[in-house]
N, C-alpha and C positions, 0 to 999 in steps of 0.2 A: 168455317173455322170451328174447331172443337174448343169450348170454353168451360172450364170448371170454376164454380164459385164456391168458396169455403165460407160457411156461416150463413144460416138461414134467418138472420135478423132483418131489421128494416131495410138497411142498405143492400144486403145480399139479395133480398126479394126484389128490390127496385131494379138492380142490375139484371137479374134473371128475367124480369118482365120486359125490359127494353131490348134485351139481346136475343131472346128466345125465338123471335120470328125470323131472324136472318141468320142465326148460327145454331149449331147443335150444342145446347147448353145442359150441363149437369150441375147439380147442387149437392155439396157434401156437408153433413152435420152429424156430429156424434150422437145427437139426440134425434131419433127418427120421428118423434112427435112434432118436432119443429118443421118437418118437411111435408106435413099433411096438406097444406093449402098452396103448395107450389103449382104453377100452371105451365103446361107446355114444356116441362123440364124433367130430365132424368133425375132420380133421387137416389143418392148414395149415402150409406151410413158405415161403410167399411173402406179402408184404403186399398184393398185388393180390387174393388170395383173401379177406383180411380186409376189404378195401373192398367186395367183392361181398356178403359175409356181412352187413355193416352191423349190428354188435352194438348192443344197448341198454346193456350193461354190460361194461366191461373189468376183469378181475382180473389185475393185474400180479404174477406170482409168480416172476419171474426172480431170479437170484442178486442179493443185496442191492447188490453193487458196481455192477450195471448197471441198477438200477431206474429211475433218472431218464433214462438214455440210452435204455432201451427205450421209455419213454413218448414221448420226442422222436421216435423213429423211427416209431412207429405212429400218432401223432396226426393226421398229414395224411390217413390212410386211414380215420379214424373219422367217423361222422356227428356233427353238432353236438349232437344230443340224447343221445349216449352218455355215461354216467357213467363216469368213470375211477376206479380204486381200486387201493390197494396193501395188502400184508399185511406190510410191512417190519418187522423187529425193532427197528431204530433209525430214527427219523424225521428225522435230520439232513438238512437241505437240502430236504425235501419241503414244508414250509409255504411257503417262498419260491417253489418251483416251482409249486405249485398257485395261488398268488396271481398269478404271472406268466402262466399259460396261461388263467386266467379260464374254466375249465370246471367243471361240477358234478363234485364228487369225494367219495369216502368213503375214509377211511384206518382200517384196523383192524389188530389184531395178535393172532392166535390164539396164546395163551401155552402152546403145546404143540407137539411135533414128532412125526413118525411114528417117530422112533428110540426114544423112551421111552414115549409115550402108548399106552394101549389104545384104539384107534380105534373099537372096538365099544361102548365105554362111556366117554363123555367127561364124565360128570356131576361128576367131581372136578377137571376142568380149567377154566381161566379164559380169557377173551378180553377185549380192550380195543377199544372203538370211540372214535375221536377226536371230541371234541365239536364241533370246528369244521367237521365234515363236512356235506355236503348232506343235507337232511332225508330225501328219498326214498331216498338211499343208505343212510342209517342205518336206516331202516325195513326195507329189504331184508335187511341183515346182522343186525339184531336178530331178525328172524323166522327166518333161517337158523340162527343160533347158538342160539336158543331151542329149535328143533326138534332140535338136536344135544345139548341138555341142558347146554350150557356155562354157566358163571357169567359174566355180562356186566357189565363195568364201563365207565363213560364218563369218559375223561380228556382234558384238553387235550394238545396236542403236547408242551408243556413237562413237564407232569405225567407223561406217558407215558415220556419219556426218563429222568426222575428215577427212576421206578419200575423201569425196566429196568436201570439202573445198579446198583440194590440187588438185585433179584431174579434177575438173570442174571450180572452181572459178578462178584459175590461167589462163587457156586458155580463159575462157569467158572474164575476165577483159582485158587480152592482146589483144584479138580480138576487143573488144569495143574501146580500146584506138587507135588501128590501124585505125578502121573505122572512128573515130571522127576527125583524123588529115589528112586522105587521101584526095587527090585531083584527079579529073578526069584525066586519061591518055589516049591520043589518040593512043599511041603505048606502052602499058604496057608490062613489062618483065614477064617471066614465074613465078618468085617468087611473084611478085605483083598480078598476076592473081590468083594464088593459095590462097593467103591471102584474096583476094576479094571474091572468091567463099566461103571460110570458113565464112567470115563476113556475106555474104548474107544468107547462110544457118542458121547461128546462129540467125540472126534477123528475120528469118521466123518462129522461134519458138514462143510459147505463151509468152506474156510479163510477166505474173504472174510466169511462170516457171523460166524465167531468173531472175526475181526479187527475188524469194524465194531462189534460189541457191546462188545468190550473198549476200543475207541477212543471210546466214548460220552464226551462232555465231562464227565459226572458220575462216571465210573469212577475217576479218580485219587484222589478223596476216599475212596471205598470201599476202595481198595487201601491207603491210609494207615491206615485203621481196622484192616484185617487185620494190617498190620505192627505196630501198637501192641499188639494182643492177642497176637501171637506173641512180642513182647518181654516182655510180662507173664508169659506161660506159660514162656518160656525161663528167666526169672529165678527163678521158683518151682521149676522142675525142677532148675536148677543148685544152688540153695540147699537142695534137699530140704525145702521149706517145706510140711509136711503140713497144718498149720492153715490156711495161706493157700490151699492147693489145695482143701481141703474147702469153704471159703467161696466160692471161684471156681466150683466145680462146682454148689454150691447156687444161686448167682446165675444160672448158665446154665439150670439146671432151671426156675427161676422164669420165665425169659424164654420157655421152651418151652411153658408152660401155655397 
């Protein structure tokens, strides 16, 4: 199969690496400098090269802010048979776009990133395939993700964004709050160092990615839940309510089982 990957970032490079030994893979990026270290992959920096390549599948791995724009720019250069796909963390606007262009599509979301995941062992990581996707596209990605030993879940577009609001918005917001109030420690404890490493990893991600995830329409409710729990915790700490704190900790332990 001929596969075109748009965007030579972390995830684009990951997909090129895992696909290039079984498929004819090309990578397109407007900045030729970003293509320098691609391996076993054709390198394109013009859309005319894309047209000549005539891919069977397009994987759109550009920055989330430009996902739909990138689709619009490349569509005139793709054959009609080409399945278009995205790996966006937030699917806002994509259902409407796919309905408008009337092309076979598949939308997935690998629930891991090169920053934190051990790419040599993804058996503890998850991925989502959108149920409204084209059948052949879903078959391709199910096979790929199965061979990577990922845990595969199938959600609708709506269910996906609700899940992301919970599973990403909460830890992202909590990490940002920690980083915003932390002070330099000459002799940090183990827990502090772990949180610091998470914060540094998170803030090394693309700003637009973080923004779009936090701007998920379902995020405000999650932030309200965090604020409520902070108020409960602050009240117990202020009152030195040891009995209440023990009950609170027991309730949390129960949720973690």
